[in-house]
C-alpha positions in Angstrom: 2.9 -17.7 9.3 3.8 -16.7 12.8 5.0 -13.5 14.2 5.3 -11.8 17.8 4.4 -8.5 19.3 6.9 -6.5 21.2 6.5 -4.5 24.4 5.5 -1.3 22.7 2.6 -3.2 20.9 4.2 -3.3 17.6 3.7 -6.2 15.3 6.0 -7.3 12.2 3.7 -8.4 9.4 5.9 -11.0 7.4 7.3 -9.6 3.9 5.4 -12.1 1.7 2.0 -11.2 3.3 2.8 -7.4 2.9 3.7 -8.0 -0.7 0.5 -10.0 -1.4 -1.7 -7.2 0.4 0.3 -4.3 -1.3 1.1 -2.9 2.0 3.8 -0.2 1.8 5.7 1.7 4.7 3.9 4.7 5.9 0.6 3.4 4.4 -2.6 4.1 6.7 -4.2 1.0 8.0 -7.4 0.4 9.7 -7.2 -2.1 12.8 -10.3 -3.4 14.5 -11.3 -6.0 16.9 -14.3 -8.0 15.4 -15.7 -11.5 16.4 -12.7 -12.5 18.5 -10.1 -11.6 15.6 -7.9 -8.6 15.0 -8.4 -7.3 11.5 -5.9 -5.1 9.6 -6.7 -3.7 6.2 -5.6 -0.5 4.1 -7.5 2.5 5.1 -10.0 3.7 2.6 -8.8 6.6 0.6 -10.7 9.8 0.8 -12.2 10.7 -2.6 -14.0 13.7 -4.2 -16.3 13.7 -7.2 -15.5 15.7 -10.1 -17.3 16.3 -13.4 -15.3 15.1 -16.6 -17.3 15.8 -19.6 -20.6 14.0 -19.1 -19.3 11.7 -16.3 -19.0 12.1 -12.4 -15.6 10.7 -11.5 -14.2 9.8 -8.0 -10.7 11.1 -7.6 -8.5 10.3 -4.7 -7.6 13.2 -2.4 -4.0 13.7 -1.2 -2.3 11.7 -4.2 0.7 12.7 -6.1 0.4 12.8 -10.0 1.9 9.5 -11.2 4.8 10.6 -13.4 7.1 8.5 -15.9 10.0 9.3 -13.2 8.0 7.8 -10.3 7.1 4.6 -12.5 10.8 4.1 -13.4 12.0 4.5 -9.9 9.4 2.1 -8.7 10.3 -0.3 -11.4 13.9 -0.1 -10.7 13.4 -0.6 -7.0 11.4 -3.6 -7.4 14.1 -5.1 -10.0 16.7 -4.6 -7.2 14.5 -6.2 -4.4 13.9 -9.2 -6.7 17.7 -9.5 -7.8 17.0 -8.8 -11.4 19.7 -7.1 -13.4 18.7 -4.8 -16.4 20.8 -5.4 -19.5 20.7 -4.7 -23.2 
């Protein structure tokens, strides 16, 4: 796929590539120049270690708790985007 860069340096990543890569609006990205290529990838999320019972677990910092409402809103948005219709 081809795209262009505007005068402000902005680049539009085609929708299908964003979908496949799981990129969302506002998501922090790491951009680097390496071996003659520009590489773009989701930024690593900061984590902290918490003890849960006998285990030490990595927990992402700065994330909201995933609720049923968030899941349902996301499911409905995806259905609308894909043109699916809910029915009985």
